[in-house]
N, C-alpha and C positions, 0 to 999 in steps of 0.2 A: 380526549384525555390523553395527556402526555405520558409516554411510556418511558421508564428509566431503565438503567442496567439491572437494578434489582428486581423490577416487576415485569420486565419484558418476557414474553413467552420463551420458556427453555425447551430445548430439543434434546431429549436423552437418547443418545446414540452410542453404540459400541463400535469403535473403530478396531480394524485389525492391529496387531502389535506392530507390523511393519509400517503401516500408514501412520500410526501414532509416533513411532520413533522418528520417522522422516519429518513429520510436522514439528516435533519438538526440535530437531536439528535445525530446521529453517528458522524458527522462532529465536533460537539461541544465536544462530549466525547473524541475524539482524541485530539483536541486542548487543553483541560483542563488537560487531562492526561499528555501530554507532557510539558506543562507549569509547572505542579507540579513536574514532574520528573526532569526538569531543576533546580527548587528550591531546591529539595532534593539533587541533585548532588552538587550544589554550597555549600551546608551545610555538605558535606562529609558523606551523609547517604546512598546514592546509591553506588554500586560497579561497577568497570570495565568501559568499554567504553560506550558512550551514543551518538547516532546519532538521532537528533530530526526531526519529520516529519512535523513540523509546516509550513504552507503555501502550503502543498501538499495534504490536506484533501479531495479535490474534486476528486482526482484520485482514491484512495482506496474506498471511499464511492460509487462513481459513478459505479466502476467496481463490487464491492462485492454486490451491490443492484441489480444487474442483474443475480446473481447467486442463486441456491437453497441451502438449508442447507446442502445437501449431496455432493455438488460440492467441487472441490479442489482448494486450492491456495498454491503457493510457494512464499516465501518472501525474503527479503534482510537484509543487516545490519541495514537498516532504516525501520524496520518492525512493529513498534508498531501500526501504522495506519491500516495496512492490517490486523492485528490480531483483532483489535477492529471492523473494518468494517465487518469482517466476523463472528462477534458474540463473540469474546474472552472476558473473564471476567476480568475486571479491577483489581479486588482484587488479583487474581492469578497472573496476569502480574506484579503488583507492588511488590508482594512478591518475584517473580523471580528477578526483578531488585535489590532487597535488599539482594539477596542470601539467602532466607529463605526456609525452608524445605516444606512450604506450596505452594511454587511457582509452576508454570506449569512443570518445569523440576527439581523440588526438590531443587532449588536454585543453580543448577550446570551448567545451561546454560547461565544465565544472559540476558542482553538486546538483543543480537544478535542471540539467538537460541531458542526462544519461539515456542512451537508447541502445537497443540491441535488436535489429530487425530480424536476425536469425532465430531469436527466441520469442518473437512476437511482441517485444517490448518497443512500443511505438514512440516512446519518449516521455521523459518527465518534462514538466512545463512550468515556468515561473509566472505564467499568466493564469489568474484564477478562473477555473471552469473551462480553460481552453482545450482540455483533453476530451471533453464530452463530445463536441462535434467531430473531432478526429476519430474517436471510437465509432460514432454513428456512420461515418464514411467507411470505416474498415468493415463494419457490419454490413453495410449496403454492398461493398464489393464482394463480401463472402456469399451474400444472397444471389447477386447477379451472376457470379462465376460458379455457383452451386458447389462451393468449397466446403461447406459444413463446418465453418469456423465461427466461434463466438468471440465477441469483444467485450471486455469489461472496462468501464471507465471509472477510475477512482477520483473522488473530488471531496472537498470539506464542506462543513455546514454553511460557511460563508459563501461558497460557490453555488449554493442552492438559491440564492436571492438575486441572481443577475441573468441576463438574457440568454446566454448559451445553454443554460440548464433547461429552460422551458422550450427553447427552439429544438434542442437535441431530443428531448423526450418526446416532443410532439412529432418530430420528423420520424423517429424510430417507431412510434406507435402507428402512424399512418401506413408506413411500409412494412410493418410487422417484422422489424429487423431482429437478427440474432444478437441482442445487445443486453447487458446487465449494467445498470447504473448504481454504483456502490458509494453511498455517502458516508464518509467517516466523520461522524458527528462527535468531535472531541470537546464539545461545549463552548469553544471560543474561536472566533475569527480574528486572529491576532490577539487583541484584548477585549473584543466585544462579546458579551455573553450572548449565547444562542437566543434566549427569550427576548433580548433587546432588539433583535434584528429580524426575527422570523415570526409571522403572525400565526402560524399553525403550531400545534403542540409537538408534532413529529414531521420531519421532512418527508417520511414515507406517506403521509396523508395526502400529499400532492399527486400521488400516482393516479388517484381517481379521476383527476382532471384529464388524464391522457389514457384512460381506459386500459390500465395495465396494473398488475399486482404491486401493492406497496407493502413492504414487510419490515418489521423492526427486529433486529438481531442484538444480542448482547455482544458487543465488539470485544469484551475482554474474556469472552468464552469462545475459543477457537473452534470448538466442536459445534456450537450452535451457529456461528458464522458459516462454517463449512457446509452443514446440512442445509441451511436456507439458500445459500448461493448455489450449491450443487442442484437443487430443485430448479432455481431460476435458469441456470445454465442448460439443463436438460429440457426445459420448456422452450428456451430460445432455439436450441438445436433442432428441436422437432418442428420448428416453423410457427410456434404459437405467439411469438413476439417477444417484446422486452419486458423487463421487470425493474422496479426501483427497490433497492435494499438500503435501509439505513442502519449502520452499525454504530451503536452508541458506545463510545469509548473515551479515553482521556490521554493527552499527551503529559508525560511526567516532567518533561523539560520545558523550557520557554519556547515561545514562537520561533525564535532564532537564538544564536549565542549571545546577542546583545540585549536580550529581553530582560528588564528588570523584575518582571512578574509582580508588579505592584497592584495588579487588578484582581488577584486571588491570594487567599490566605495559605500559609503553610499547613494549617490543619486540613484544608480541603485537599491539598496535594497528598498529605499522609493518608488520608482516608482512601484514596484512590490506589496508593502504594500497597495497601492491604489486600486489594483484589487485582494485583498485577497478573496479566494474562499468562505469563510463563509459570509463575507459582501456581496459579489456578490449574493450568494444565498438567503440571507435575502431580498435583492432588488427584486429578482424573485419572491419569495413567496408573498411580499407585492403587487407587480405590477399585479400578476395573482389572487389576492384576495384569497389566500390560508391561509393567517394568517397575524398577526401583532405582536406588542409587547405583546399582550395577549397571544400569543402562545410561543413566544421566552422567555420571562421572567420565566414562570414556568419550562420550559425545562432547562434553565440555572440554576435555583435553584436546580432542581432535579439532574442534573449531578455534580454540585459542592458537594452536599451532598454525592453522590455516590463515588466521588474521595476522600473525607474525610474519608469515611468508609473504602475504599481500602487501604489508608495510615495507618490507625489505625490497620486494620487487618494485614498488612505486618510488622509493627513495633512490634506488639505483638506476631508474630509467632516465633517459635523456629528455631534455626540454624540447618543445616543438622548434623546428627550424624557421627561419624567416620565409622560406619558400612556401610555408603552409599558410601564411597570412591570408591569402585570397582564395584558398581552396575550400571546398564544401560550402560555398556561399550560394551559388547557382547550380541548378541541374544542367548537365550536358545537353 
C-alpha cells in the first residue's frame, strides 16, 4: 500500500528550543537563498542551469541535523539545500553560481557541482543517482579506517529506478556500511509521475530486497524526517548497517527554470503550498511553546542580511583567470 504525506507514520517529538531555532534558521536560509537565486537568474546574472529546492527544505535540514560535522553527504543536481543544511557558506555558493573565482569550485562547477570537503560535502552531481556509489565508497573508507563517520546519499525518486541505486544498496548491505540512503520523493522525475515509472508503491519497500530497514517519512515535516534519519544514523554508527529512508515531499517550483510545468495543475501545486514545510514547522514551534514571532522575525532579518552580503560578495568577486582552465581536472 502506498504511503502518502498525509497518512505516513508521524513521529511526535519535542525538540529543544535551541535545536528548533537552528533548524528553522537552516530551513529559512535555504528558502531565501533559493528565492534570491531565482531572482538573479531571471535577471540574467546567474550562469548555467538552476534547479530550485523550494518546498523540500524539511528533508535536507531534518537529515543533516542528525549528522556530525565530520560525517559525509552526497548531493544531486538539486543540491543547494543539502549544502546549506550541512553547513555550506552562502557567499561561496552564490559566487559559484555566478561563475566567480571565489566560489567553492573557483567558478568552474556552477550550481550542480558544489563541494566542500572540509564539511563532508562530497559534491553535488548532475548525473542521476551518481552520488549513491560515492557515498557507499565514503562509508566503506570510514569502516576500514575505523573513523566512526556516516555517509548520507540524497537522491530523487527517478534515481531509484537505475543501476547505481541497486548496486549501491546491495554493496552497502553486504559490507554493513555506515550509510543512509535518503530518497527525496517529490513525485516527479522531471515531468514523469512517480506512479508511471516505479512498480512499487513506495521506494522504501525496496529495502527488503537488500535486508535493510526501509522507512517512509513525511518530507514536509522536518521533525519526522529528523527523528527517522537520526535513528538510521545511530544504527549505522553502531555497525548495524545501512538504511533506506523515503521522504515524501514536493518541489513547489519547476524541475528547472525553463520548465513550463504543463504536466501538473496549478491546483495541485497550491494544495502542497498549504503544507509548506517552513510554515508547518512554525506551527510546531508555536504549539510546543518553543518560540513565536519574537524568534522568527529576528532570524528572518538575520538571514536576509546574510543573503544580501552573499550576493554583494559574489558580484564583487573576480572572474576565473585563463590560467585556471586546466587546473582541478586531474589529481597530482
